[in-house]
C-alpha positions as CSV (number, residue, x, y, z in Angstrom):
1,M,-0.3,0.1,0.0
2,E,1.1,3.3,-1.2
3,K,2.4,5.8,2.0
4,F,-0.5,8.5,1.4
5,Y,-2.7,5.6,1.6
6,K,-1.7,4.7,5.0
7,I,-1.6,8.7,5.7
8,L,-4.8,8.8,4.9
9,L,-6.1,5.5,7.0
10,A,-4.0,6.7,9.9
11,A,-5.8,10.3,10.0
12,G,-8.9,8.6,9.8
13,A,-8.1,6.4,12.6
14,L,-7.1,9.4,14.5
15,I,-10.7,11.7,13.6
16,C,-12.3,8.4,14.6
17,L,-10.9,8.4,17.8
18,F,-11.8,12.0,18.5
19,L,-15.7,11.6,17.5
20,F,-16.1,8.7,20.2
21,W,-14.4,11.4,22.4
22,I,-17.4,13.2,21.2
23,D,-20.4,10.5,21.1
24,I,-20.1,7.1,20.5
25,Y,-22.5,6.9,17.9
26,L,-20.9,9.5,16.1
27,G,-17.8,7.1,16.5
28,A,-19.3,4.4,15.2
29,M,-20.8,5.8,12.4
30,G,-17.2,7.3,11.4
31,V,-15.5,3.9,12.0
32,I,-18.0,2.3,9.3
33,I,-17.1,4.9,7.2
34,L,-13.2,4.1,7.9
35,V,-13.9,0.5,6.9
36,A,-15.6,1.1,3.8
37,L,-12.6,3.4,2.6
38,A,-9.8,1.1,3.7
39,I,-11.6,-2.1,1.8
40,S,-12.2,0.5,-1.2
41,I,-8.3,1.3,-1.2
42,L,-7.4,-2.4,-0.4
43,I,-9.8,-3.3,-4.0
44,M,-8.3,-0.2,-5.9
45,E,-5.0,-1.5,-5.0
46,D,-5.5,-5.0,-6.3
47,S,-7.1,-3.9,-9.3
48,R,-4.2,-1.6,-10.2
49,I,-2.0,-3.7,-12.6
50,L,-4.6,-5.8,-14.5
51,P,-4.2,-6.3,-18.2
52,E,-8.1,-6.9,-19.9
53,I,-7.9,-8.5,-23.3
54,S,-11.3,-8.9,-25.3
55,V,-11.5,-10.3,-29.1
56,R,-14.0,-8.6,-31.5
57,L,-15.0,-9.6,-34.8
58,G,-14.5,-6.1,-37.3
59,D,-17.8,-5.1,-38.8
60,D,-16.5,-6.0,-42.6
61,A,-16.0,-9.5,-40.6
62,K,-12.5,-9.5,-42.5
63,K,-10.2,-8.9,-39.2
64,I,-9.9,-10.1,-36.0
65,V,-9.7,-7.3,-33.2
66,V,-7.7,-7.6,-29.9
67,E,-7.7,-4.8,-27.5
68,N,-6.3,-4.4,-24.3
69,T,-9.1,-2.5,-22.1
70,G,-7.0,-3.1,-18.8
71,N,-4.9,-1.0,-17.3
72,A,-1.9,-2.7,-17.6
73,L,0.9,-4.3,-20.3
74,A,-0.5,-7.6,-22.1
75,N,2.9,-10.2,-23.2
76,R,2.7,-13.1,-25.1
77,I,-0.8,-12.9,-26.5
78,H,-1.6,-16.0,-28.7
79,V,-4.9,-16.1,-30.2
80,T,-6.5,-19.4,-31.6
81,L,-9.5,-18.9,-34.5
82,I,-11.4,-22.3,-34.0
83,P,-12.3,-24.4,-36.2
84,L,-10.4,-21.8,-39.1
85,D,-7.3,-23.4,-37.8
86,I,-5.5,-19.7,-37.7
87,E,-3.3,-19.3,-34.9
88,F,-1.3,-15.6,-34.7
89,D,0.9,-14.5,-31.7
90,I,1.0,-10.6,-30.4
91,P,4.2,-9.8,-28.2
92,E,2.7,-7.0,-26.3
93,L,-0.1,-5.2,-26.1
94,S,-0.1,-2.2,-23.7
95,A,-3.2,-0.8,-22.1
96,D,-5.8,0.8,-24.1
97,T,-4.6,0.1,-27.1
98,R,-5.6,-2.5,-30.1
99,Y,-4.2,-4.9,-32.6
100,E,-6.3,-5.5,-35.8
101,Y,-5.4,-9.1,-37.7
102,P,-6.9,-9.3,-41.4
103,L,-8.3,-12.3,-42.6
104,T,-8.5,-13.1,-46.2
105,H,-12.3,-14.2,-46.5
106,M,-15.1,-13.0,-44.5
107,I,-15.8,-15.0,-41.7
108,G,-19.4,-16.2,-39.9
109,E,-19.4,-17.8,-36.8
110,V,-16.1,-18.9,-34.9
111,K,-14.5,-19.0,-31.7
112,A,-11.6,-17.3,-30.3
113,E,-9.7,-18.1,-27.3
114,V,-6.4,-16.1,-26.2
115,T,-3.9,-16.4,-23.9
116,F,-1.9,-13.8,-22.2
117,D,0.6,-13.1,-19.2
118,D,0.3,-9.9,-17.0
119,A,2.9,-7.9,-15.9
120,N,3.3,-10.2,-12.8
121,G,3.8,-13.2,-14.6
122,G,0.1,-14.3,-14.1
123,H,-1.1,-16.9,-17.1
124,A,-4.9,-16.0,-18.1
125,S,-6.7,-17.9,-20.7
126,R,-10.4,-16.1,-22.4
127,T,-12.5,-17.7,-25.0
128,F,-15.1,-15.7,-27.1
129,S,-17.8,-16.4,-29.3
130,L,-17.5,-14.2,-32.4
131,S,-20.1,-13.8,-34.8
132,A,-21.0,-11.0,-37.7
133,L,-24.6,-11.8,-37.3
134,G,-24.6,-10.0,-34.0
135,K,-24.7,-13.1,-31.6
136,S,-21.4,-12.5,-30.3
137,D,-20.1,-12.0,-26.2
138,D,-19.6,-8.4,-26.4
139,D,-23.1,-6.7,-25.9
140,L,-22.8,-3.9,-23.8
141,L,-26.1,-4.6,-22.3
142,R,-25.7,-7.9,-21.1
143,P,-25.8,-8.1,-17.2
144,M,-22.9,-9.5,-15.6
145,F,-24.7,-11.6,-12.8
146,P,-28.3,-12.0,-14.7
147,L,-30.9,-13.0,-12.5
148,F,-33.4,-14.4,-15.3
149,K,-32.4,-15.6,-18.5
150,W,-30.6,-13.6,-20.9
151,K,-32.5,-13.1,-24.7
């Protein structure tokens, strides 16, 4: 944890002690706010260096677009297109950048499997369903945890 965040949490603890001296309920509310602040700082620190690779089909269905929407560098990216038997490698992809791989012909439906390494040496793999007809996985309105049947 950075020095600034440690100082911020220590100052919050001192303020909570002062609030406990004034009133126990006011101090308890301060502790709840301080705990929420500490948890959000820990979550923010944990997600600081994570690449997020996404693969989609180009608008003309003649290219594969590999995009890093995360906030860290992704290394040794390997993309496999199933069942087209096409594989290609990308040495690195920095945050908020994209790479376009041209295809020789249009494709209708394909599954893309992506493996990559992050800056800490962690290995990750994801699978994407790509379709020229609009049935892909990149629907922005799709809920992350659907409670009911989605479409």
